C-alpha positions as CSV (number, residue, x, y, z in Angstrom):
1,X,-19.2,16.9,-59.5
2,X,-17.2,17.3,-56.2
3,X,-17.4,20.0,-53.7
4,X,-14.9,21.5,-51.2
5,X,-15.7,22.3,-47.5
6,X,-13.6,25.3,-45.8
7,X,-14.1,25.5,-42.1
8,X,-12.9,28.5,-40.2
9,X,-11.0,27.7,-37.2
10,X,-8.6,31.0,-36.8
11,X,-10.7,32.8,-34.1
12,X,-9.8,32.9,-30.3
13,X,-11.5,32.0,-27.2
14,X,-11.6,35.7,-25.7
15,X,-15.2,36.2,-25.4
16,X,-16.0,32.5,-24.3
17,X,-13.6,33.0,-21.4
18,X,-11.3,30.3,-22.6
19,X,-7.5,30.4,-22.6
20,X,-7.4,28.1,-26.0
21,X,-9.0,28.7,-29.3
22,X,-12.7,28.2,-28.5
23,X,-13.1,25.5,-31.4
24,X,-10.6,23.2,-29.4
25,X,-13.0,23.4,-26.4
26,X,-14.7,20.0,-25.3
27,X,-18.1,19.4,-26.6
28,X,-19.0,16.1,-25.0
29,X,-16.6,13.7,-26.3
30,X,-14.9,15.9,-28.8
31,X,-13.7,19.1,-29.4
32,X,-16.2,21.6,-31.0
33,X,-14.4,21.7,-34.4
34,X,-14.5,18.0,-34.7
35,X,-18.2,17.9,-35.1
36,X,-17.9,20.1,-38.0
37,X,-15.1,18.1,-39.7
38,X,-17.1,15.0,-39.1
39,X,-19.9,16.2,-40.9
40,X,-17.8,17.5,-43.9
41,X,-16.1,14.3,-44.3
42,X,-19.4,12.3,-44.1
43,X,-21.2,14.7,-46.7
44,X,-21.4,12.7,-50.3
45,X,-19.6,14.6,-52.9
46,X,-17.1,16.5,-50.8
47,X,-13.8,16.0,-52.3
48,X,-11.8,18.2,-50.1
49,X,-12.1,19.5,-46.7
50,X,-9.8,22.7,-45.6
51,X,-9.3,24.0,-42.1
52,X,-8.0,27.5,-41.9
53,X,-6.2,27.7,-38.6
54,X,-4.1,30.6,-36.5
55,X,-0.6,30.3,-37.4
56,X,1.2,28.4,-34.6
57,X,-2.0,26.2,-34.0
58,X,-1.4,23.8,-36.5
59,X,-0.1,21.1,-34.3
60,X,-2.6,21.7,-31.8
61,X,-5.4,21.8,-34.0
62,X,-4.0,18.5,-35.9
63,X,-3.5,16.6,-32.6
64,X,-7.1,17.5,-31.3
65,X,-8.8,16.3,-34.6
66,X,-6.4,13.2,-35.0
67,X,-8.6,11.0,-32.9
68,X,-11.9,11.7,-34.7
69,X,-10.9,11.5,-38.4
70,X,-10.8,8.1,-39.4
71,X,-9.9,7.5,-42.8
72,X,-10.6,11.0,-43.4
73,X,-8.2,13.6,-44.4
74,X,-8.3,17.5,-44.1
75,X,-6.0,20.0,-45.1
76,X,-4.5,22.9,-42.8
77,X,-4.2,26.3,-44.4
78,X,-2.8,29.4,-42.0
79,X,-5.5,32.2,-41.9
80,X,-5.2,36.1,-41.7
81,X,-6.0,38.5,-39.1
82,X,-9.7,38.9,-40.2
83,X,-12.5,36.6,-41.6
84,X,-12.1,37.7,-45.2
85,X,-8.5,37.1,-45.2
86,X,-8.9,34.0,-43.8
87,X,-11.3,32.6,-46.7
88,X,-9.3,34.2,-49.2
89,X,-6.0,32.2,-48.2
90,X,-8.5,29.0,-48.3
91,X,-9.8,29.9,-51.9
92,X,-6.1,30.4,-53.1
93,X,-5.1,26.9,-51.8
94,X,-8.2,25.8,-53.6
95,X,-7.7,27.9,-56.8
96,X,-6.0,24.9,-59.0
97,X,-8.8,22.6,-58.4
98,X,-11.3,25.3,-59.1
99,X,-9.7,26.5,-62.3
100,X,-9.4,22.8,-63.6
101,X,-12.9,22.3,-62.6
102,X,-12.2,19.5,-60.3
103,X,-14.4,21.2,-57.6
104,X,-17.4,23.0,-58.7
105,X,-19.1,24.2,-55.2
106,X,-17.2,25.5,-52.4
107,X,-19.1,25.6,-48.9
108,X,-17.5,28.0,-46.3
109,X,-18.3,27.3,-42.7
110,X,-17.6,28.7,-39.1
111,X,-15.8,26.1,-37.0
112,X,-17.6,27.6,-33.9
113,X,-21.1,26.4,-35.1
114,X,-20.6,22.7,-34.1
115,X,-24.4,21.7,-34.7
116,X,-25.1,22.9,-38.2
117,X,-25.4,19.1,-39.5
118,X,-24.7,17.3,-42.3
119,X,-28.0,17.7,-43.8
120,X,-27.9,21.6,-43.9
121,X,-24.4,21.3,-45.4
122,X,-25.6,19.1,-48.1
123,X,-28.7,21.3,-48.7
124,X,-26.8,24.5,-49.2
125,X,-24.2,22.4,-51.6
126,X,-27.1,21.4,-53.9
127,X,-29.0,24.8,-53.9
128,X,-25.6,26.4,-54.7
129,X,-25.0,23.9,-57.5
130,X,-28.6,24.7,-58.9
131,X,-28.6,28.3,-58.1
132,X,-25.3,29.6,-58.1
133,X,-25.3,30.6,-54.2
134,X,-27.0,29.4,-51.0
135,X,-27.0,30.8,-47.3
136,X,-29.0,29.4,-44.4
137,X,-31.4,31.9,-42.6
138,X,-33.4,31.9,-39.7
139,X,-36.3,34.3,-38.6
140,X,-35.3,36.9,-36.0
141,X,-37.8,37.5,-33.1
142,X,-38.3,40.4,-31.1
143,X,-36.1,42.6,-33.4
144,X,-36.4,46.7,-33.2
145,X,-34.7,49.3,-34.8
146,X,-32.3,51.5,-32.5
147,X,-34.8,54.3,-32.8
148,X,-37.7,52.4,-31.8
149,X,-39.5,52.8,-35.0
150,X,-41.4,50.3,-36.7
151,X,-38.9,47.8,-38.9
152,X,-39.8,47.6,-42.8
153,X,-42.4,45.0,-43.6
154,X,-41.6,41.4,-43.6
155,X,-39.8,39.3,-40.9
156,X,-35.9,40.2,-40.3
157,X,-33.8,37.0,-40.9
158,X,-30.5,36.3,-39.4
159,X,-27.7,34.8,-41.9
160,X,-25.6,31.6,-40.5
161,X,-23.1,29.2,-42.3
162,X,-22.4,27.0,-44.1
163,X,-22.6,29.2,-47.1
164,X,-22.0,27.7,-50.5
165,X,-21.3,29.4,-54.0
166,X,-20.2,27.9,-57.3
167,X,-16.7,27.6,-57.1
168,X,-15.3,29.8,-60.3
169,X,-17.7,32.8,-59.4
170,X,-16.6,32.5,-55.8
171,X,-12.9,32.5,-56.5
172,X,-13.3,35.4,-59.1
173,X,-15.1,37.5,-56.8
174,X,-12.4,37.1,-54.0
175,X,-9.9,38.1,-56.5
176,X,-11.7,41.3,-57.6
177,X,-12.2,42.0,-53.6
178,X,-8.3,41.5,-53.2
179,X,-7.6,43.9,-56.3
180,X,-10.0,46.4,-54.5
181,X,-8.9,46.1,-51.0
182,X,-12.4,44.9,-50.0
183,X,-13.0,42.7,-46.7
184,X,-16.3,41.5,-46.4
185,X,-18.1,40.5,-42.9
186,X,-19.0,37.0,-44.5
187,X,-18.8,35.1,-47.8
188,X,-22.1,36.2,-49.0
189,X,-21.2,39.6,-48.6
190,X,-18.1,39.5,-51.1
191,X,-20.4,37.8,-53.6
192,X,-23.2,40.5,-53.4
193,X,-20.4,43.1,-54.1
194,X,-18.5,41.5,-57.0
195,X,-20.3,38.5,-57.8
196,X,-23.1,37.8,-60.3
197,X,-24.8,34.9,-58.8
198,X,-28.2,34.6,-57.5
199,X,-28.0,33.7,-53.7
200,X,-30.6,31.3,-52.7
201,X,-32.1,31.4,-49.0
202,X,-32.0,27.8,-47.3
203,X,-34.0,27.5,-43.7
204,X,-31.2,27.1,-41.0
205,X,-32.1,26.5,-37.5
206,X,-31.9,28.1,-34.3
207,X,-30.0,25.0,-33.1
208,X,-27.2,25.9,-35.4
209,X,-25.7,28.3,-32.7
210,X,-22.4,29.8,-32.8
211,X,-20.0,29.5,-29.6
212,X,-19.5,32.7,-28.7
213,X,-20.0,33.0,-24.7
214,X,-19.5,30.5,-21.8
215,X,-23.1,29.5,-21.6
216,X,-23.0,28.7,-25.3
217,X,-21.1,25.3,-24.6
218,X,-23.8,24.2,-22.4
219,X,-26.6,25.1,-24.6
220,X,-24.7,23.0,-27.7
221,X,-24.6,19.9,-25.3
222,X,-28.1,20.2,-24.6
223,X,-28.9,20.1,-28.2
224,X,-26.6,17.4,-29.2
225,X,-29.6,14.9,-28.8
226,X,-31.3,16.5,-32.2
227,X,-29.0,18.1,-34.5
228,X,-30.9,17.7,-37.6
229,X,-31.8,21.3,-39.0
230,X,-35.1,21.9,-41.0
231,X,-33.5,22.4,-44.4
232,X,-36.5,23.3,-46.4
233,X,-36.4,26.4,-48.6
234,X,-36.8,29.5,-46.9
235,X,-38.9,31.0,-49.7
């Protein structure tokens, strides 16, 4: 059954030191955002690609992406003040297709992570279809507690995007979150609070970096020679 991919692009360029939305910054021959859009459009089984943008940036985003879409189509949804609000806006736009069964799995991805790659996106979609939910994780090295005391046993991991979930469960969780006035830090946190699905860990990659600071753009450019992450199960 077909999937939908939501790409969050309603952030800003404040910390990266840019006067424009950081997802519109150039990364080699195309905007940062175009890398994720390209991968989503090329992934087998993806029915819908939605971009969540800041109000007032619809035209700028559409103009920046148009040369890179080919025959692909993407929808634009106006986001909210916080990440959770933007995710909720996208799910409301997808609700008719979710409730009708036209979309069975939804992946939500941060547009500031241009090098996630098609293989990782497909891996989380497949894992979510089989298990109910999937998130990419990477081991964190050199992590200590604020007090300096030893961390609990087991290596700590960082969570990345794309995160994918069974569409009906995802929509139901966000409907409950809206009723409760809850706003999660990412998609998985909302599912942990209100969902009943098991969230499966898929191994991400350090190459799946998030563009946050000026030097991140240069690092991403260096990594474009090898953007296929290791997508073997994390456990």
